PDB file as gemmi writes it, atoms N, CA and C in Angstrom:
CRYST1    1.000    1.000    1.000  90.00  90.00  90.00 P 1                      
ATOM      1  N   MET A   1      86.993 128.011 158.191  1.00  0.00           N  
ATOM      2  CA  MET A   1      87.686 126.666 157.881  1.00  0.00           C  
ATOM      3  C   MET A   1      88.316 126.390 156.721  1.00  0.00           C  
ATOM      4  N   SER A   2      87.822 126.491 155.538  1.00  0.00           N  
ATOM      5  CA  SER A   2      88.372 126.410 154.484  1.00  0.00           C  
ATOM      6  C   SER A   2      89.836 126.933 154.392  1.00  0.00           C  
ATOM      7  N   GLU A   3      90.036 128.247 154.722  1.00  0.00           N  
ATOM      8  CA  GLU A   3      91.516 128.585 154.672  1.00  0.00           C  
ATOM      9  C   GLU A   3      92.551 127.345 155.513  1.00  0.00           C  
ATOM     10  N   LEU A   4      91.827 127.359 156.757  1.00  0.00           N  
ATOM     11  CA  LEU A   4      92.856 126.146 157.086  1.00  0.00           C  
ATOM     12  C   LEU A   4      92.871 124.910 156.781  1.00  0.00           C  
ATOM     13  N   ILE A   5      91.875 124.304 155.949  1.00  0.00           N  
ATOM     14  CA  ILE A   5      92.190 123.158 155.170  1.00  0.00           C  
ATOM     15  C   ILE A   5      93.042 123.375 154.111  1.00  0.00           C  
ATOM     16  N   ALA A   6      93.256 124.835 153.591  1.00  0.00           N  
ATOM     17  CA  ALA A   6      94.110 125.106 152.376  1.00  0.00           C  
ATOM     18  C   ALA A   6      95.566 125.407 152.966  1.00  0.00           C  
ATOM     19  N   VAL A   7      95.807 125.654 154.431  1.00  0.00           N  
ATOM     20  CA  VAL A   7      96.958 125.817 155.034  1.00  0.00           C  
ATOM     21  C   VAL A   7      97.498 124.419 155.029  1.00  0.00           C  
ATOM     22  N   ALA A   8      96.719 123.268 155.410  1.00  0.00           N  
ATOM     23  CA  ALA A   8      97.175 121.999 155.718  1.00  0.00           C  
ATOM     24  C   ALA A   8      97.856 121.150 154.323  1.00  0.00           C  
ATOM     25  N   ILE A   9      96.646 121.751 153.388  1.00  0.00           N  
ATOM     26  CA  ILE A   9      97.242 121.289 151.749  1.00  0.00           C  
ATOM     27  C   ILE A   9      98.543 121.786 151.682  1.00  0.00           C  
ATOM     28  N   ALA A  10      98.869 123.064 151.768  1.00  0.00           N  
ATOM     29  CA  ALA A  10      99.871 123.980 151.344  1.00  0.00           C  
ATOM     30  C   ALA A  10     100.913 123.638 152.081  1.00  0.00           C  
ATOM     31  N   ILE A  11     100.980 122.937 153.680  1.00  0.00           N  
ATOM     32  CA  ILE A  11     102.035 122.432 154.363  1.00  0.00           C  
ATOM     33  C   ILE A  11     102.618 121.183 153.664  1.00  0.00           C  
ATOM     34  N   CYS A  12     101.477 120.540 153.312  1.00  0.00           N  
ATOM     35  CA  CYS A  12     102.042 119.006 152.829  1.00  0.00           C  
ATOM     36  C   CYS A  12     102.798 119.169 151.386  1.00  0.00           C  
ATOM     37  N   THR A  13     102.362 120.214 150.620  1.00  0.00           N  
ATOM     38  CA  THR A  13     102.906 120.567 149.071  1.00  0.00           C  
ATOM     39  C   THR A  13     104.152 121.275 149.429  1.00  0.00           C  
ATOM     40  N   GLY A  14     104.423 121.826 150.486  1.00  0.00           N  
ATOM     41  CA  GLY A  14     105.514 122.568 150.780  1.00  0.00           C  
ATOM     42  C   GLY A  14     105.455 124.165 149.880  1.00  0.00           C  
ATOM     43  N   CYS A  15     104.251 124.688 149.717  1.00  0.00           N  
ATOM     44  CA  CYS A  15     104.249 126.039 149.503  1.00  0.00           C  
ATOM     45  C   CYS A  15     104.031 127.167 150.421  1.00  0.00           C  
ATOM     46  N   GLU A  16     105.288 127.908 150.540  1.00  0.00           N  
ATOM     47  CA  GLU A  16     105.395 128.747 151.606  1.00  0.00           C  
ATOM     48  C   GLU A  16     104.472 130.156 151.516  1.00  0.00           C  
ATOM     49  N   GLY A  17     104.428 130.192 150.110  1.00  0.00           N  
ATOM     50  CA  GLY A  17     103.524 131.402 149.640  1.00  0.00           C  
ATOM     51  C   GLY A  17     102.338 131.064 149.846  1.00  0.00           C  
ATOM     52  N   CYS A  18     101.736 129.865 149.888  1.00  0.00           N  
ATOM     53  CA  CYS A  18     100.451 129.398 150.022  1.00  0.00           C  
ATOM     54  C   CYS A  18     100.211 129.435 151.436  1.00  0.00           C  
ATOM     55  N   ILE A  19     100.946 129.002 152.318  1.00  0.00           N  
ATOM     56  CA  ILE A  19     100.838 129.110 153.736  1.00  0.00           C  
ATOM     57  C   ILE A  19     100.416 130.436 154.312  1.00  0.00           C  
ATOM     58  N   ALA A  20     101.502 131.464 153.716  1.00  0.00           N  
ATOM     59  CA  ALA A  20     101.306 132.763 154.346  1.00  0.00           C  
ATOM     60  C   ALA A  20     100.048 133.516 153.946  1.00  0.00           C  
ATOM     61  N   TYR A  21      99.583 133.221 152.659  1.00  0.00           N  
ATOM     62  CA  TYR A  21      98.446 133.818 152.138  1.00  0.00           C  
ATOM     63  C   TYR A  21      97.107 133.208 152.691  1.00  0.00           C  
ATOM     64  N   HIS A  22      97.321 132.050 153.058  1.00  0.00           N  
ATOM     65  CA  HIS A  22      95.661 131.105 153.595  1.00  0.00           C  
ATOM     66  C   HIS A  22      95.930 131.375 154.983  1.00  0.00           C  
ATOM     67  N   LEU A  23      96.876 131.277 155.936  1.00  0.00           N  
ATOM     68  CA  LEU A  23      97.044 131.846 157.204  1.00  0.00           C  
ATOM     69  C   LEU A  23      96.276 133.022 157.448  1.00  0.00           C  
ATOM     70  N   GLU A  24      97.128 133.983 156.376  1.00  0.00           N  
ATOM     71  CA  GLU A  24      96.324 135.551 156.646  1.00  0.00           C  
ATOM     72  C   GLU A  24      95.077 135.586 156.623  1.00  0.00           C  
ATOM     73  N   GLU A  25      94.365 134.679 155.563  1.00  0.00           N  
ATOM     74  CA  GLU A  25      92.898 134.814 155.422  1.00  0.00           C  
ATOM     75  C   GLU A  25      92.316 134.216 156.297  1.00  0.00           C  
ATOM     76  N   ALA A  26      92.804 133.081 157.070  1.00  0.00           N  
ATOM     77  CA  ALA A  26      92.198 132.327 158.093  1.00  0.00           C  
ATOM     78  C   ALA A  26      92.250 133.145 159.219  1.00  0.00           C  
ATOM     79  N   VAL A  27      93.337 134.202 159.517  1.00  0.00           N  
ATOM     80  CA  VAL A  27      93.305 135.075 160.740  1.00  0.00           C  
ATOM     81  C   VAL A  27      92.130 136.109 160.766  1.00  0.00           C  
ATOM     82  N   ARG A  28      92.042 136.458 159.297  1.00  0.00           N  
ATOM     83  CA  ARG A  28      90.891 137.322 159.188  1.00  0.00           C  
ATOM     84  C   ARG A  28      89.465 136.890 158.995  1.00  0.00           C  
ATOM     85  N   ALA A  29      89.442 135.964 159.135  1.00  0.00           N  
ATOM     86  CA  ALA A  29      88.199 135.137 159.344  1.00  0.00           C  
ATOM     87  C   ALA A  29      88.182 134.862 160.812  1.00  0.00           C  
ATOM     88  N   GLY A  30      88.873 134.755 161.659  1.00  0.00           N  
ATOM     89  CA  GLY A  30      88.614 134.538 163.007  1.00  0.00           C  
ATOM     90  C   GLY A  30      89.416 133.028 163.754  1.00  0.00           C  
ATOM     91  N   ALA A  31      90.058 132.755 162.736  1.00  0.00           N  
ATOM     92  CA  ALA A  31      90.815 131.437 163.109  1.00  0.00           C  
ATOM     93  C   ALA A  31      91.648 131.667 164.351  1.00  0.00           C  
ATOM     94  N   THR A  32      91.376 130.678 165.386  1.00  0.00           N  
ATOM     95  CA  THR A  32      92.335 130.984 166.593  1.00  0.00           C  
ATOM     96  C   THR A  32      93.535 130.166 166.453  1.00  0.00           C  
ATOM     97  N   ARG A  33      94.634 130.114 167.621  1.00  0.00           N  
ATOM     98  CA  ARG A  33      95.851 129.388 167.332  1.00  0.00           C  
ATOM     99  C   ARG A  33      95.711 128.383 167.564  1.00  0.00           C  
ATOM    100  N   GLU A  34      94.651 127.894 168.472  1.00  0.00           N  
ATOM    101  CA  GLU A  34      94.358 126.363 168.881  1.00  0.00           C  
ATOM    102  C   GLU A  34      93.491 125.736 167.490  1.00  0.00           C  
ATOM    103  N   GLU A  35      92.970 126.338 166.704  1.00  0.00           N  
ATOM    104  CA  GLU A  35      92.394 125.476 165.499  1.00  0.00           C  
ATOM    105  C   GLU A  35      93.692 125.799 164.578  1.00  0.00           C  
ATOM    106  N   ALA A  36      94.440 126.592 164.527  1.00  0.00           N  
ATOM    107  CA  ALA A  36      95.693 126.699 163.523  1.00  0.00           C  
ATOM    108  C   ALA A  36      96.479 125.134 163.873  1.00  0.00           C  
ATOM    109  N   LEU A  37      96.734 125.269 165.184  1.00  0.00           N  
ATOM    110  CA  LEU A  37      97.584 124.080 165.616  1.00  0.00           C  
ATOM    111  C   LEU A  37      96.971 122.696 165.472  1.00  0.00           C  
ATOM    112  N   ALA A  38      95.713 122.425 165.438  1.00  0.00           N  
ATOM    113  CA  ALA A  38      95.007 121.119 165.347  1.00  0.00           C  
ATOM    114  C   ALA A  38      95.297 121.153 163.595  1.00  0.00           C  
ATOM    115  N   VAL A  39      95.142 122.023 162.892  1.00  0.00           N  
ATOM    116  CA  VAL A  39      95.403 121.814 161.250  1.00  0.00           C  
ATOM    117  C   VAL A  39      96.850 121.746 161.021  1.00  0.00           C  
ATOM    118  N   LEU A  40      97.707 122.133 162.175  1.00  0.00           N  
ATOM    119  CA  LEU A  40      99.223 121.625 161.887  1.00  0.00           C  
ATOM    120  C   LEU A  40      99.375 120.299 162.230  1.00  0.00           C  
ATOM    121  N   ALA A  41      98.799 119.688 163.364  1.00  0.00           N  
ATOM    122  CA  ALA A  41      99.159 118.415 163.333  1.00  0.00           C  
ATOM    123  C   ALA A  41      98.469 117.439 162.640  1.00  0.00           C  
ATOM    124  N   VAL A  42      97.374 117.910 161.772  1.00  0.00           N  
ATOM    125  CA  VAL A  42      96.734 116.886 160.896  1.00  0.00           C  
ATOM    126  C   VAL A  42      97.833 117.157 159.683  1.00  0.00           C  
ATOM    127  N   ALA A  43      98.274 118.061 159.287  1.00  0.00           N  
ATOM    128  CA  ALA A  43      99.392 118.230 158.259  1.00  0.00           C  
ATOM    129  C   ALA A  43     100.548 117.310 158.393  1.00  0.00           C  
ATOM    130  N   LEU A  44     101.089 117.600 159.973  1.00  0.00           N  
ATOM    131  CA  LEU A  44     102.143 116.917 160.264  1.00  0.00           C  
ATOM    132  C   LEU A  44     101.962 115.352 159.790  1.00  0.00           C  
ATOM    133  N   ALA A  45     100.971 114.827 160.303  1.00  0.00           N  
ATOM    134  CA  ALA A  45     100.525 113.339 160.468  1.00  0.00           C  
ATOM    135  C   ALA A  45     100.537 112.989 158.979  1.00  0.00           C  
ATOM    136  N   MET A  46      99.706 113.693 158.129  1.00  0.00           N  
ATOM    137  CA  MET A  46      99.752 113.391 156.610  1.00  0.00           C  
ATOM    138  C   MET A  46     101.218 113.536 155.863  1.00  0.00           C  
ATOM    139  N   GLY A  47     101.606 114.202 156.168  1.00  0.00           N  
ATOM    140  CA  GLY A  47     102.669 114.836 155.530  1.00  0.00           C  
ATOM    141  C   GLY A  47     104.130 114.397 155.842  1.00  0.00           C  
ATOM    142  N   GLY A  48     104.303 114.030 156.860  1.00  0.00           N  
ATOM    143  CA  GLY A  48     105.670 113.358 157.660  1.00  0.00           C  
ATOM    144  C   GLY A  48     106.593 114.502 157.768  1.00  0.00           C  
ATOM    145  N   GLY A  49     108.011 114.121 157.327  1.00  0.00           N  
ATOM    146  CA  GLY A  49     108.766 114.805 157.623  1.00  0.00           C  
ATOM    147  C   GLY A  49     109.173 116.106 156.748  1.00  0.00           C  
ATOM    148  N   PRO A  50     108.745 116.087 155.583  1.00  0.00           N  
ATOM    149  CA  PRO A  50     108.788 117.248 154.897  1.00  0.00           C  
ATOM    150  C   PRO A  50     108.009 118.357 155.495  1.00  0.00           C  
ATOM    151  N   ALA A  51     106.841 118.138 155.663  1.00  0.00           N  
ATOM    152  CA  ALA A  51     105.612 118.497 156.475  1.00  0.00           C  
ATOM    153  C   ALA A  51     106.067 119.392 157.479  1.00  0.00           C  
ATOM    154  N   ALA A  52     106.956 118.596 158.141  1.00  0.00           N  
ATOM    155  CA  ALA A  52     107.336 119.186 159.449  1.00  0.00           C  
ATOM    156  C   ALA A  52     108.325 120.479 159.608  1.00  0.00           C  
ATOM    157  N   VAL A  53     108.729 120.440 158.486  1.00  0.00           N  
ATOM    158  CA  VAL A  53     109.766 121.545 158.316  1.00  0.00           C  
ATOM    159  C   VAL A  53     108.857 122.783 157.790  1.00  0.00           C  
ATOM    160  N   TYR A  54     107.798 122.917 157.116  1.00  0.00           N  
ATOM    161  CA  TYR A  54     106.975 124.138 156.417  1.00  0.00           C  
ATOM    162  C   TYR A  54     105.771 123.866 157.846  1.00  0.00           C  
ATOM    163  N   GLY A  55     105.629 122.966 158.613  1.00  0.00           N  
ATOM    164  CA  GLY A  55     104.726 123.041 159.947  1.00  0.00           C  
ATOM    165  C   GLY A  55     105.355 124.259 160.773  1.00  0.00           C  
ATOM    166  N   GLY A  56     106.814 124.137 161.015  1.00  0.00           N  
ATOM    167  CA  GLY A  56     107.435 124.944 161.685  1.00  0.00           C  
ATOM    168  C   GLY A  56     107.428 126.306 161.329  1.00  0.00           C  
ATOM    169  N   LYS A  57     107.537 126.542 159.902  1.00  0.00           N  
ATOM    170  CA  LYS A  57     107.384 127.831 159.266  1.00  0.00           C  
ATOM    171  C   LYS A  57     105.926 128.326 159.280  1.00  0.00           C  
ATOM    172  N   ALA A  58     104.852 127.678 159.333  1.00  0.00           N  
ATOM    173  CA  ALA A  58     103.505 127.807 159.612  1.00  0.00           C  
ATOM    174  C   ALA A  58     103.285 128.117 160.779  1.00  0.00           C  
ATOM    175  N   LEU A  59     103.936 127.656 161.980  1.00  0.00           N  
ATOM    176  CA  LEU A  59     103.515 128.171 163.151  1.00  0.00           C  
ATOM    177  C   LEU A  59     104.150 129.227 163.576  1.00  0.00           C  
ATOM    178  N   ARG A  60     105.346 129.710 163.121  1.00  0.00           N  
ATOM    179  CA  ARG A  60     106.031 131.220 163.473  1.00  0.00           C  
ATOM    180  C   ARG A  60     105.149 132.108 162.472  1.00  0.00           C  
ATOM    181  N   MET A  61     104.779 131.665 161.565  1.00  0.00           N  
ATOM    182  CA  MET A  61     103.729 132.723 160.770  1.00  0.00           C  
ATOM    183  C   MET A  61     102.455 132.983 161.417  1.00  0.00           C  
ATOM    184  N   ILE A  62     101.908 131.945 161.874  1.00  0.00           N  
ATOM    185  CA  ILE A  62     100.560 131.810 162.856  1.00  0.00           C  
ATOM    186  C   ILE A  62     100.497 133.053 164.001  1.00  0.00           C  
ATOM    187  N   ASP A  63     102.000 132.928 164.817  1.00  0.00           N  
ATOM    188  CA  ASP A  63     101.933 133.748 166.000  1.00  0.00           C  
ATOM    189  C   ASP A  63     102.321 135.118 165.299  1.00  0.00           C  
ATOM    190  N   GLY A  64     103.058 135.256 164.207  1.00  0.00           N  
ATOM    191  CA  GLY A  64     103.302 136.410 163.872  1.00  0.00           C  
ATOM    192  C   GLY A  64     102.188 137.529 163.502  1.00  0.00           C  
ATOM    193  N   LEU A  65     101.305 136.384 162.895  1.00  0.00           N  
ATOM    194  CA  LEU A  65      99.738 137.178 162.285  1.00  0.00           C  
ATOM    195  C   LEU A  65      99.203 137.502 163.745  1.00  0.00           C  
ATOM    196  N   LEU A  66      98.691 136.439 164.665  1.00  0.00           N  
ATOM    197  CA  LEU A  66      97.815 136.744 165.646  1.00  0.00           C  
ATOM    198  C   LEU A  66      98.481 137.941 166.192  1.00  0.00           C  
ATOM    199  N   ASP A  67     100.024 138.025 166.577  1.00  0.00           N  
ATOM    200  CA  ASP A  67     100.267 138.994 167.488  1.00  0.00           C  
ATOM    201  C   ASP A  67     100.061 140.575 166.556  1.00  0.00           C  
ATOM    202  N   ALA A  68     100.383 140.365 165.491  1.00  0.00           N  
ATOM    203  CA  ALA A  68      99.978 141.793 164.546  1.00  0.00           C  
ATOM    204  C   ALA A  68      98.321 142.023 164.395  1.00  0.00           C  
ATOM    205  N   SER A  69      97.718 141.017 164.570  1.00  0.00           N  
ATOM    206  CA  SER A  69      96.319 141.408 164.521  1.00  0.00           C  
ATOM    207  C   SER A  69      95.843 141.727 166.072  1.00  0.00           C  
ATOM    208  N   ALA A  70      96.227 141.191 167.066  1.00  0.00           N  
ATOM    209  CA  ALA A  70      95.993 141.849 168.094  1.00  0.00           C  
ATOM    210  C   ALA A  70      96.617 143.159 168.512  1.00  0.00           C  
ATOM    211  N   SER A  71      97.514 143.349 167.962  1.00  0.00           N  
ATOM    212  CA  SER A  71      97.927 145.035 167.884  1.00  0.00           C  
ATOM    213  C   SER A  71      97.431 145.728 166.698  1.00  0.00           C  
ATOM    214  N   GLY A  72      96.882 145.328 165.988  1.00  0.00           N  
ATOM    215  CA  GLY A  72      96.070 146.084 164.896  1.00  0.00           C  
ATOM    216  C   GLY A  72      96.968 146.500 163.701  1.00  0.00           C  
ATOM    217  N   ALA A  73      98.133 145.820 163.680  1.00  0.00           N  
ATOM    218  CA  ALA A  73      99.205 146.053 162.627  1.00  0.00           C  
ATOM    219  C   ALA A  73      98.911 145.057 161.511  1.00  0.00           C  
ATOM    220  N   SER A  74      99.566 145.328 160.643  1.00  0.00           N  
ATOM    221  CA  SER A  74      99.601 144.317 159.311  1.00  0.00           C  
ATOM    222  C   SER A  74     100.954 143.546 159.438  1.00  0.00           C  
ATOM    223  N   ALA A  75     100.749 142.072 159.105  1.00  0.00           N  
ATOM    224  CA  ALA A  75     101.956 141.340 159.261  1.00  0.00           C  
ATOM    225  C   ALA A  75     102.321 140.579 158.182  1.00  0.00           C  
ATOM    226  N   VAL A  76     101.763 141.435 157.027  1.00  0.00           N  
ATOM    227  CA  VAL A  76     102.079 140.772 155.498  1.00  0.00           C  
ATOM    228  C   VAL A  76     103.512 140.852 155.313  1.00  0.00           C  
ATOM    229  N   GLY A  77     103.750 139.784 154.619  1.00  0.00           N  
ATOM    230  CA  GLY A  77     105.440 139.563 154.361  1.00  0.00           C  
ATOM    231  C   GLY A  77     106.293 139.044 155.750  1.00  0.00           C  
ATOM    232  N   ALA A  78     105.424 139.009 156.654  1.00  0.00           N  
ATOM    233  CA  ALA A  78     106.124 138.495 158.013  1.00  0.00           C  
ATOM    234  C   ALA A  78     106.759 136.878 157.778  1.00  0.00           C  
TER     235      ALA A  78                                                      
END                                                                             
């Protein structure tokens, strides 16, 4: 859960590297897409318009990470 909290903070501060790192760690820890979406919703509510840009990027990242995780591949740098 702490990795997902870090994702929300990274979205609100606009740090793409932090978003990618903490999303990857969250997926490794077993985070689901639904949990990630709940965190994205909170980040958007708290961060407003700027967070929407990074939230969209985070959504694409989480989908890539989950797809890679399901296939057993690494999505580092996705």
